[in-house]
py3Dmol code that shows the C-alpha trace and the ligand (Angstrom):
import py3Dmol

protein = """\
ATOM      1  CA  MET A   1      91.747 107.840 122.843  1.00  0.00           C
ATOM      2  CA  LYS A   2      90.524 110.064 119.967  1.00  0.00           C
ATOM      3  CA  GLN A   3      92.309 112.254 117.934  1.00  0.00           C
ATOM      4  CA  PRO A   4      92.507 116.094 118.405  1.00  0.00           C
ATOM      5  CA  PHE A   5      89.453 118.406 118.100  1.00  0.00           C
ATOM      6  CA  PHE A   6      88.571 120.595 115.433  1.00  0.00           C
ATOM      7  CA  THR A   7      87.846 124.442 114.987  1.00  0.00           C
ATOM      8  CA  ALA A   8      85.476 125.273 112.282  1.00  0.00           C
ATOM      9  CA  ALA A   9      88.551 127.195 111.013  1.00  0.00           C
ATOM     10  CA  THR A  10      90.664 124.200 110.804  1.00  0.00           C
ATOM     11  CA  LEU A  11      87.692 122.170 109.408  1.00  0.00           C
ATOM     12  CA  MET A  12      87.693 124.957 106.672  1.00  0.00           C
ATOM     13  CA  ALA A  13      91.387 124.449 106.089  1.00  0.00           C
ATOM     14  CA  GLY A  14      91.043 120.734 106.161  1.00  0.00           C
ATOM     15  CA  LEU A  15      88.350 121.058 103.378  1.00  0.00           C
ATOM     16  CA  MET A  16      90.736 123.139 101.301  1.00  0.00           C
ATOM     17  CA  PHE A  17      93.647 120.530 102.008  1.00  0.00           C
ATOM     18  CA  GLY A  18      91.356 117.739 101.478  1.00  0.00           C
ATOM     19  CA  GLN A  19      90.853 118.685  97.675  1.00  0.00           C
ATOM     20  CA  THR A  20      94.609 119.164  97.306  1.00  0.00           C
ATOM     21  CA  ALA A  21      94.585 115.582  98.805  1.00  0.00           C
ATOM     22  CA  MET A  22      92.540 114.403  95.790  1.00  0.00           C
ATOM     23  CA  ALA A  23      95.217 115.555  93.576  1.00  0.00           C
ATOM     24  CA  GLY A  24      97.784 113.368  95.414  1.00  0.00           C
ATOM     25  CA  ASN A  25      99.609 116.038  97.540  1.00  0.00           C
ATOM     26  CA  CYS A  26      99.144 117.615 100.763  1.00  0.00           C
ATOM     27  CA  ALA A  27     100.122 121.517 100.114  1.00  0.00           C
ATOM     28  CA  VAL A  28     101.434 123.674 102.850  1.00  0.00           C
ATOM     29  CA  ASP A  29     102.071 127.443 102.622  1.00  0.00           C
ATOM     30  CA  VAL A  30     105.380 127.282 104.641  1.00  0.00           C
ATOM     31  CA  GLU A  31     109.094 125.862 103.528  1.00  0.00           C
ATOM     32  CA  ASP A  32     110.022 125.475 107.309  1.00  0.00           C
ATOM     33  CA  PRO A  33     107.992 123.096 109.313  1.00  0.00           C
ATOM     34  CA  PHE A  34     108.895 125.134 112.422  1.00  0.00           C
ATOM     35  CA  ASP A  35     106.606 128.071 110.616  1.00  0.00           C
ATOM     36  CA  LEU A  36     103.300 125.854 110.483  1.00  0.00           C
ATOM     37  CA  ASP A  37     100.675 127.245 112.946  1.00  0.00           C
ATOM     38  CA  GLU A  38      98.590 124.897 115.066  1.00  0.00           C
ATOM     39  CA  ALA A  39      95.535 124.975 112.417  1.00  0.00           C
ATOM     40  CA  GLY A  40      98.147 124.568 109.534  1.00  0.00           C
ATOM     41  CA  ILE A  41      99.662 121.531 111.219  1.00  0.00           C
ATOM     42  CA  ILE A  42      96.121 119.921 112.144  1.00  0.00           C
ATOM     43  CA  ALA A  43      94.948 120.392 108.251  1.00  0.00           C
ATOM     44  CA  LEU A  44      98.004 118.897 107.190  1.00  0.00           C
ATOM     45  CA  TYR A  45      97.843 116.031 109.364  1.00  0.00           C
ATOM     46  CA  ASP A  46      94.175 115.464 108.155  1.00  0.00           C
ATOM     47  CA  CYS A  47      95.137 115.474 104.775  1.00  0.00           C
ATOM     48  CA  MET A  48      98.078 112.929 105.343  1.00  0.00           C
ATOM     49  CA  LYS A  49      96.788 110.742 107.944  1.00  0.00           C
ATOM     50  CA  ASP A  50      95.410 107.892 105.733  1.00  0.00           C
ATOM     51  CA  LYS A  51      98.306 108.296 103.328  1.00  0.00           C
ATOM     52  CA  MET A  52     100.735 107.649 106.219  1.00  0.00           C
ATOM     53  CA  VAL A  53      99.060 104.263 107.160  1.00  0.00           C
ATOM     54  CA  GLU A  54      98.549 103.262 103.471  1.00  0.00           C
ATOM     55  CA  SER A  55     102.261 103.606 103.141  1.00  0.00           C
ATOM     56  CA  TYR A  56     103.519 102.082 106.526  1.00  0.00           C
ATOM     57  CA  THR A  57     101.353  99.133 105.630  1.00  0.00           C
ATOM     58  CA  LYS A  58     102.487  98.406 102.161  1.00  0.00           C
ATOM     59  CA  GLY A  59     105.075  95.754 103.705  1.00  0.00           C
ATOM     60  CA  ASP A  60     104.009  93.314 106.650  1.00  0.00           C
ATOM     61  CA  ASN A  61     105.062  95.147 109.615  1.00  0.00           C
ATOM     62  CA  GLU A  62     102.684  94.388 112.404  1.00  0.00           C
ATOM     63  CA  VAL A  63     102.793  97.632 114.476  1.00  0.00           C
ATOM     64  CA  ALA A  64     102.252  99.554 111.266  1.00  0.00           C
ATOM     65  CA  LYS A  65      98.734  97.719 111.057  1.00  0.00           C
ATOM     66  CA  GLU A  66      98.048  98.407 114.999  1.00  0.00           C
ATOM     67  CA  TYR A  67      99.289 101.812 115.838  1.00  0.00           C
ATOM     68  CA  ARG A  68      96.409 103.901 115.020  1.00  0.00           C
ATOM     69  CA  ASN A  69      94.247 101.836 117.445  1.00  0.00           C
ATOM     70  CA  TRP A  70      96.629 102.654 120.213  1.00  0.00           C
ATOM     71  CA  THR A  71      96.889 105.596 122.626  1.00  0.00           C
ATOM     72  CA  VAL A  72      97.963 108.964 121.105  1.00  0.00           C
ATOM     73  CA  SER A  73      99.969 110.851 123.323  1.00  0.00           C
ATOM     74  CA  SER A  74      99.854 114.343 121.725  1.00  0.00           C
ATOM     75  CA  THR A  75      97.046 116.453 121.025  1.00  0.00           C
ATOM     76  CA  ARG A  76      98.505 117.113 117.653  1.00  0.00           C
ATOM     77  CA  PRO A  77     101.663 116.412 115.629  1.00  0.00           C
ATOM     78  CA  ALA A  78     104.667 118.798 116.646  1.00  0.00           C
ATOM     79  CA  VAL A  79     108.287 119.638 115.534  1.00  0.00           C
ATOM     80  CA  ALA A  80     110.951 118.933 117.984  1.00  0.00           C
ATOM     81  CA  GLY A  81     114.177 119.274 115.948  1.00  0.00           C
ATOM     82  CA  PRO A  82     115.414 115.869 116.244  1.00  0.00           C
ATOM     83  CA  HIS A  83     114.405 113.363 113.795  1.00  0.00           C
ATOM     84  CA  GLY A  84     114.818 115.496 110.947  1.00  0.00           C
ATOM     85  CA  ASN A  85     112.884 118.435 111.651  1.00  0.00           C
ATOM     86  CA  ARG A  86     109.695 116.132 110.911  1.00  0.00           C
ATOM     87  CA  LEU A  87     106.070 116.621 112.423  1.00  0.00           C
ATOM     88  CA  LEU A  88     106.099 113.890 115.054  1.00  0.00           C
ATOM     89  CA  GLN A  89     103.223 112.008 116.647  1.00  0.00           C
ATOM     90  CA  THR A  90     103.594 109.058 119.074  1.00  0.00           C
ATOM     91  CA  PHE A  91     101.243 106.200 119.942  1.00  0.00           C
ATOM     92  CA  ALA A  92     101.635 103.899 122.777  1.00  0.00           C
ATOM     93  CA  ASN A  93     100.441 100.276 123.034  1.00  0.00           C
ATOM     94  CA  ASP A  94      98.384  99.090 125.817  1.00  0.00           C
ATOM     95  CA  ILE A  95     101.269  97.963 127.827  1.00  0.00           C
ATOM     96  CA  ALA A  96     103.026 101.147 127.675  1.00  0.00           C
ATOM     97  CA  ALA A  97     100.365 103.648 127.771  1.00  0.00           C
ATOM     98  CA  GLU A  98      99.605 104.221 131.421  1.00  0.00           C
ATOM     99  CA  GLN A  99     103.344 104.880 132.177  1.00  0.00           C
ATOM    100  CA  TYR A 100     104.382 106.666 129.007  1.00  0.00           C
ATOM    101  CA  LEU A 101     101.410 109.104 129.447  1.00  0.00           C
ATOM    102  CA  LYS A 102     102.453 110.252 132.755  1.00  0.00           C
ATOM    103  CA  PHE A 103     105.649 111.923 131.018  1.00  0.00           C
ATOM    104  CA  ALA A 104     107.475 111.166 133.996  1.00  0.00           C
ATOM    105  CA  GLU A 105     111.170 112.525 134.623  1.00  0.00           C
ATOM    106  CA  GLU A 106     112.695 110.160 137.430  1.00  0.00           C
ATOM    107  CA  GLY A 107     113.015 106.573 137.740  1.00  0.00           C
ATOM    108  CA  VAL A 108     111.055 105.319 134.991  1.00  0.00           C
ATOM    109  CA  GLU A 109     111.012 101.875 133.872  1.00  0.00           C
ATOM    110  CA  MET A 110     108.809 100.569 131.098  1.00  0.00           C
ATOM    111  CA  PRO A 111     107.353  97.222 131.166  1.00  0.00           C
ATOM    112  CA  ALA A 112     108.386  94.616 129.030  1.00  0.00           C
ATOM    113  CA  GLY A 113     106.238  94.761 125.848  1.00  0.00           C
ATOM    114  CA  SER A 114     105.771  98.243 125.639  1.00  0.00           C
ATOM    115  CA  VAL A 115     105.714  99.650 122.181  1.00  0.00           C
ATOM    116  CA  LEU A 116     106.121 103.216 121.010  1.00  0.00           C
ATOM    117  CA  ALA A 117     105.191 104.061 117.312  1.00  0.00           C
ATOM    118  CA  LYS A 118     105.996 107.546 116.215  1.00  0.00           C
ATOM    119  CA  GLU A 119     104.669 108.496 112.756  1.00  0.00           C
ATOM    120  CA  SER A 120     106.347 111.316 111.081  1.00  0.00           C
ATOM    121  CA  ILE A 121     105.483 114.101 108.314  1.00  0.00           C
ATOM    122  CA  LYS A 122     108.384 115.835 106.332  1.00  0.00           C
ATOM    123  CA  ILE A 123     107.858 119.193 104.774  1.00  0.00           C
ATOM    124  CA  SER A 124     109.461 119.423 101.286  1.00  0.00           C
ATOM    125  CA  SER A 125     110.621 123.034 101.192  1.00  0.00           C
ATOM    126  CA  LYS A 126     111.280 122.798  97.448  1.00  0.00           C
ATOM    127  CA  LYS A 127     107.694 121.491  96.456  1.00  0.00           C
ATOM    128  CA  LYS A 128     105.872 122.933  99.755  1.00  0.00           C
ATOM    129  CA  ILE A 129     104.091 119.749 100.270  1.00  0.00           C
ATOM    130  CA  GLY A 130     103.976 117.311 103.275  1.00  0.00           C
ATOM    131  CA  GLN A 131     105.552 113.825 102.495  1.00  0.00           C
ATOM    132  CA  VAL A 132     105.187 110.800 104.546  1.00  0.00           C
ATOM    133  CA  GLY A 133     108.410 110.000 106.687  1.00  0.00           C
ATOM    134  CA  PRO A 134     109.209 106.877 108.680  1.00  0.00           C
ATOM    135  CA  LEU A 135     107.303 105.284 111.375  1.00  0.00           C
ATOM    136  CA  PHE A 136     109.846 105.077 114.140  1.00  0.00           C
ATOM    137  CA  ILE A 137     109.439 102.206 116.816  1.00  0.00           C
ATOM    138  CA  MET A 138     110.676 101.369 120.282  1.00  0.00           C
ATOM    139  CA  THR A 139     109.930  98.015 121.740  1.00  0.00           C
ATOM    140  CA  LYS A 140     110.773  96.931 125.258  1.00  0.00           C
ATOM    141  CA  LEU A 141     112.244  93.508 125.258  1.00  0.00           C
ATOM    142  CA  GLU A 142     112.318  91.402 128.466  1.00  0.00           C
ATOM    143  CA  GLU A 143     115.251  92.089 130.849  1.00  0.00           C
ATOM    144  CA  GLY A 144     118.402  91.236 129.353  1.00  0.00           C
ATOM    145  CA  GLY A 145     117.060  91.219 125.769  1.00  0.00           C
ATOM    146  CA  ALA A 146     119.394  94.307 124.552  1.00  0.00           C
ATOM    147  CA  PRO A 147     121.696  94.973 127.583  1.00  0.00           C
ATOM    148  CA  ASP A 148     123.530  97.552 125.270  1.00  0.00           C
ATOM    149  CA  THR A 149     120.396  99.649 124.797  1.00  0.00           C
ATOM    150  CA  GLY A 150     118.481  99.263 128.061  1.00  0.00           C
ATOM    151  CA  ASP A 151     116.656  96.436 126.542  1.00  0.00           C
ATOM    152  CA  TRP A 152     115.068  98.714 123.946  1.00  0.00           C
ATOM    153  CA  LEU A 153     114.837  97.503 120.326  1.00  0.00           C
ATOM    154  CA  TYR A 154     114.740 100.243 117.780  1.00  0.00           C
ATOM    155  CA  SER A 155     113.306 100.156 114.486  1.00  0.00           C
ATOM    156  CA  ALA A 156     111.632 102.047 111.617  1.00  0.00           C
ATOM    157  CA  VAL A 157     109.200 101.408 108.836  1.00  0.00           C
ATOM    158  CA  GLN A 158     110.075 103.468 105.440  1.00  0.00           C
ATOM    159  CA  PRO A 159     107.031 104.976 103.634  1.00  0.00           C
ATOM    160  CA  ASN A 160     107.129 102.273 100.941  1.00  0.00           C
ATOM    161  CA  GLY A 161     106.402  99.710 103.981  1.00  0.00           C
ATOM    162  CA  LYS A 162     109.991  98.301 104.157  1.00  0.00           C
ATOM    163  CA  PRO A 163     112.247  98.228 107.368  1.00  0.00           C
ATOM    164  CA  MET A 164     114.737 100.838 107.691  1.00  0.00           C
ATOM    165  CA  LYS A 165     118.380  99.868 108.252  1.00  0.00           C
ATOM    166  CA  PHE A 166     120.478 101.456 110.869  1.00  0.00           C
ATOM    167  CA  LYS A 167     122.712 100.585 113.980  1.00  0.00           C
ATOM    168  CA  GLN A 168     120.762 100.429 117.340  1.00  0.00           C
ATOM    169  CA  SER A 169     123.433 102.980 118.453  1.00  0.00           C
ATOM    170  CA  PHE A 170     122.549 105.323 116.068  1.00  0.00           C
ATOM    171  CA  CYS A 171     119.040 105.613 117.917  1.00  0.00           C
ATOM    172  CA  HIS A 172     120.142 104.911 121.280  1.00  0.00           C
ATOM    173  CA  ASP A 173     123.042 107.393 121.471  1.00  0.00           C
ATOM    174  CA  CYS A 174     120.568 110.095 121.305  1.00  0.00           C
ATOM    175  CA  HIS A 175     117.935 108.454 123.546  1.00  0.00           C
ATOM    176  CA  ILE A 176     120.077 107.640 126.442  1.00  0.00           C
ATOM    177  CA  GLY A 177     120.191 111.416 127.128  1.00  0.00           C
ATOM    178  CA  TRP A 178     116.976 111.068 128.723  1.00  0.00           C
ATOM    179  CA  GLU A 179     118.483 107.931 131.039  1.00  0.00           C
ATOM    180  CA  SER A 180     116.133 108.640 134.047  1.00  0.00           C
ATOM    181  CA  GLN A 181     113.182 108.584 131.666  1.00  0.00           C
ATOM    182  CA  ASP A 182     114.080 104.977 130.361  1.00  0.00           C
ATOM    183  CA  ALA A 183     115.438 106.606 127.097  1.00  0.00           C
ATOM    184  CA  LEU A 184     112.151 108.248 126.296  1.00  0.00           C
ATOM    185  CA  ALA A 185     111.993 111.944 125.066  1.00  0.00           C
ATOM    186  CA  TYR A 186     108.251 112.369 125.065  1.00  0.00           C
ATOM    187  CA  PRO A 187     106.179 114.764 122.726  1.00  0.00           C
ATOM    188  CA  MET A 188     107.004 118.498 123.180  1.00  0.00           C
ATOM    189  CA  GLU A 189     105.445 119.655 126.363  1.00  0.00           C
ATOM    190  CA  GLU A 190     102.680 121.936 124.880  1.00  0.00           C
ATOM    191  CA  VAL A 191     101.084 119.013 122.940  1.00  0.00           C
ATOM    192  CA  ARG A 192     101.204 116.419 125.517  1.00  0.00           C
ATOM    193  CA  VAL A 193      97.854 114.824 126.193  1.00  0.00           C
ATOM    194  CA  SER A 194      96.790 115.692 130.034  1.00  0.00           C
ATOM    195  CA  ASN A 195      95.564 112.873 132.012  1.00  0.00           C
TER     196      ASN A 195
END
"""
ligand_1 = """\
43
LIG
C 119.429 113.326 117.766
C 118.445 112.556 118.898
C 117.485 111.484 118.347
C 117.784 110.299 117.477
C 119.409 110.027 116.665
C 116.745 109.281 117.372
N 115.906 110.135 118.305
Fe 113.882 109.313 118.610
N 113.384 110.734 119.702
C 114.281 111.886 119.645
C 113.388 112.936 120.472
C 113.947 114.314 121.076
C 112.088 112.465 120.515
C 110.980 113.145 121.226
C 110.142 114.287 120.414
C 109.048 114.388 119.893
O 108.472 112.928 119.847
O 108.428 115.194 119.868
C 112.143 110.978 120.143
C 110.965 110.131 120.257
C 111.068 108.950 119.674
C 110.201 108.059 119.784
C 108.831 108.139 120.720
C 108.919 107.592 122.147
C 109.703 108.760 123.087
O 111.025 108.581 123.115
O 109.040 109.529 123.634
C 110.240 106.782 119.147
C 109.537 105.427 119.021
C 111.886 106.921 118.537
N 112.083 108.477 118.937
C 112.640 106.123 117.895
C 113.696 106.480 117.348
C 114.228 105.722 116.347
C 114.088 104.084 116.019
C 115.537 106.140 116.104
C 116.635 105.733 115.150
C 116.329 105.330 113.759
C 115.664 107.298 116.740
N 114.333 107.579 117.416
C 116.883 108.312 116.792
C 115.652 111.870 119.671
C 116.340 111.236 118.767
"""
view = py3Dmol.view(width=600, height=400)
view.addModel(protein, "pdb")
view.setStyle({"model": 0}, {"cartoon": {"style": "trace"}})
view.addModel(ligand_1, "xyz")
view.setStyle({"model": 1}, {"stick": {}})
view.zoomTo()
view.show()
């Protein structure tokens, strides 16, 4: 699936941010990510999108190399609150995409081999720029592969390409709040891709 559409206004903004990008940074005119409007988010993402892949692929993470070819689940990134008030955008691999993009609320059981990769952008309120955040990953193992976490394996790639260290329970204790959705929280409703 393709990336979101662009209006003339966002294209213009994109060009402006593009110039900033050449200087290395993607500037924003807000301190709080919740204050970014849709055009601002799209322009920021446009400025950051190559930088993100460059960051995540600095190591040897396989998902980092592939996820941009997967199905994107939202029309643009959005801030949900959890995941450090970052702007989030999730991609689903071929095994996961059909079920994930239904955003079903009951009886969800993702097939083994499903992978969800969620890129993140942090707004530095001090510097008023976008910064690459971790790539968060959920991988569905074979039945019994991780009994304590509903067979989900949680992982993340830091912006330097290295794996992030944390306990599985750190992620799962929150994600289990969506138990009937197989621990999936889904993107914010207003940005979900319709299918
Ligand atoms: C405090 C709650 C919380 C914690 C802790 C948390 N998440 Fe999430 N996670 C969410 C919410 C809410 C969403 C959906 C928000 C969005 O994507 O806009 C989400 C979405 C995701 C997604 C996209 C799949 C989905 O659920 O729709 C992945 C992948 C993910 N999280 C991985 C992780 C990993 C890895 C960790 C641990 C390092 C983690 N999460 C910790 C709340 C949490």
